[in-house]
N, C-alpha and C positions, 0 to 999 in steps of 0.2 A: 533496528532503526529508531532513532530518537524522533518521535512524532511531536508535532506542535498542536496543542489544544486550541482549536479555533473557537470563536464566539459561538458558532452553531454547535460544534461538537460537544462542548462541556456540558450542555444542558440535556444531553440525550441520556438521562438516567432512567432506570427501569420504572420508577414510580411516577415520574413526570411532575413531581411536586417541587416547589421552590424550597431551597435548603437554607438553614442558618449558616452563618459564616464558618463555624467550627465544623459543621457537617460537610460543608462544601470543601473545606481543606482536607478532611479525611477522604472524601470521595475522590478528589483530584489526586491525592497521594496514592490511594489504592490503585487507581488506573495507571499512574506513572510506574509504580513498582511492578504491577502485573505486566505491563509492556516489557519491562526489563527481564522479568522472570520467564515469561513466555519465550523471549528471545533465547534465553539460556537453556531452558528445559522443555519447551514445547507447550502446546495448549493443555496438556494433561498435568501440568505442574501442580503441586500440592497447594491448595488454597490457604492452608495453615501457614505455609512458608511465606506466602504473599502478605498475609495479615501481620506476621511477625516482622518482616522487613519494612512494612509500612508503619510499624509501631502502633498498631491498633489491635483490638481483640477480634477473634474470629466472629463474634456476634456482631461487631460493627461491620465487618465485611459482608455478612449475610443480610444485614439490615439494608445496605445499599444495593447489594447484588444477591437476590434470593437464590439464584442458581448459578452454577459455573458458566452456563451459556450466556447469561446476562453480562457477566464480566468479559467473557471472550468477545462478545459482539461489540461492546463499548471500545475495547482495545482495537478491534478491527476497524471500527468507524474512525478512530483517530488516524489510522494509517491511510484509509481511503480518502478521508477529508484532506489530509496533508498532500496526497498525490494530486487531488483535484486543484488545490490552491497552488501547488508548484507548477502545474500545467498552465494555469491562468497567468502566473507570473512570467513563465517562459514565452508566452505569446509576444512579449515585448523584446525578445532577444533579436540581435541583428541577423544571425544565421538561422534560418528556419530548420534546416536539417540538424545542425548541432543541437538546437533546442529540443527537437523530437528525440534524438539519440540520448540526450541527457535524461529526459523523462523516462525512457525505457530502462536506462541504467538504474534510475531510482526505483523502478518496479522490481528489478532484479535484486537490488539491495534490500528493499522492504520485504520481499518475499522470502529471501534467505534468512532474514531476522525473524520473520513471523512464525516459522516452524509449526506448520499445521493449522494456523488460524483460518486460512481460506477454506480448508476442508471442513473445519468445525462450524463455519457459518454458511455452508453451501445451501442448506434448505432455506435460510432467510434470504440469501442472495437471489434465489429463484422465485420467491414469493412476492408478487407485486404489492407495493405499498408499505413494505417493512422499511425501517430506517436503513438497514443494510442494503436492501435493494435500491432504495432511493439514492443513497450515497454512492453506490457503484455506478449507477446511471449518470450521476452528475460528474463523477470522475472520468468516465468514458467520454462524455460529451466534451469535457475540457481537453482530453487527449485527442479526440477526433479533430478538434480545431487546430491542434499542433500538426497533426498528420496532413490535413488539407492544405495548411500553409506551406509545408514542405513540398507537397505535390504541385501546388500552384507555382512554386519557384522552380519547378523542373528538376528537383533534387531527389524525389522519390517517385517511383513508377506508379502509373495509374493501376487501379484494381487491388491495391493492398487493403486488406480488411483489418481494422484495428482489433476487433474481437479475436480474430484468428491469431494475430500477432501477439496479443497479450497471453493467449493460451500457450503459445510456444514459449514465451518468456517464463511463464509459471511452470511449464513442463521442465525447463532447465533447472529451476529451483528444486522441484520435486525429485528429479533423478539424482541430483547432487546431494540431496538429503538421504537418499536410500543407499547410495553406493560410495565407497571410499573415493575421495576427490581431493585433488590438489587445489590450493587456494585460488589459483588463477583459471581453473577450468571453466567455471560458469561464465567468466568474461570472454574466454576463448570461444565458447559455444555461442554466446551472444553475438560475437563478431561475425560468425558464419551467417547468422540470421540477418544481421544488419547489411551484409554484403548483398543479400538477396533483395533488399529494398531499392537498390541503386537503379536509377533510370538508365536505360541503355544508351541514350544519346549523350553527347559531350556535356559535361557538367561544369558549372562555374567553380573557381578556386574555393577550396574549403569544403567541398561536397563530401570528401572522404573523412568526415569529422570523427567517425568511430575509430579510426586508426591512431588518433592522437592520444 
């Protein structure tokens, strides 16, 4: 997934110090390349390869990211912040259900590209006050607003828990990472999940947005 560096996200560097322009360029380039390499090879990709593809020395990489975990968490933050921003933008969509379904699909895509990032930052996600924990909470709050909007429109049944739903979506990603899979199987599995969201009563036109 090509993530967008937001104004908040770019300054989440491990040192917390303001950087010179050249250092900032190296930092941003390393995060961009790491995002792509982790997509290709997983969170255990060689840091030397990331430095080489970013056209910087390994010493420069370690100066910005003293540990692999520092780099992994910054890349994860880019993804979580982008999902948060996308949810906020989708609140203005005309069809609440279509907007929520689109956001869930973005989760599926970002998880499929992340290849182990979520597992690598699990401890930080569970620790209150960490940047990863805070970003995940903000992302979920934005997604909750999308869900509640679709429920208020009568398009999604009451009682759907966003946290449970995201775990199911992430489970689809994980199982397809571990087993041989056809390119369309994650989407087919997601369609089954989305069908379970449907309100039992008669729905307005366009409610079956996930079948389009």
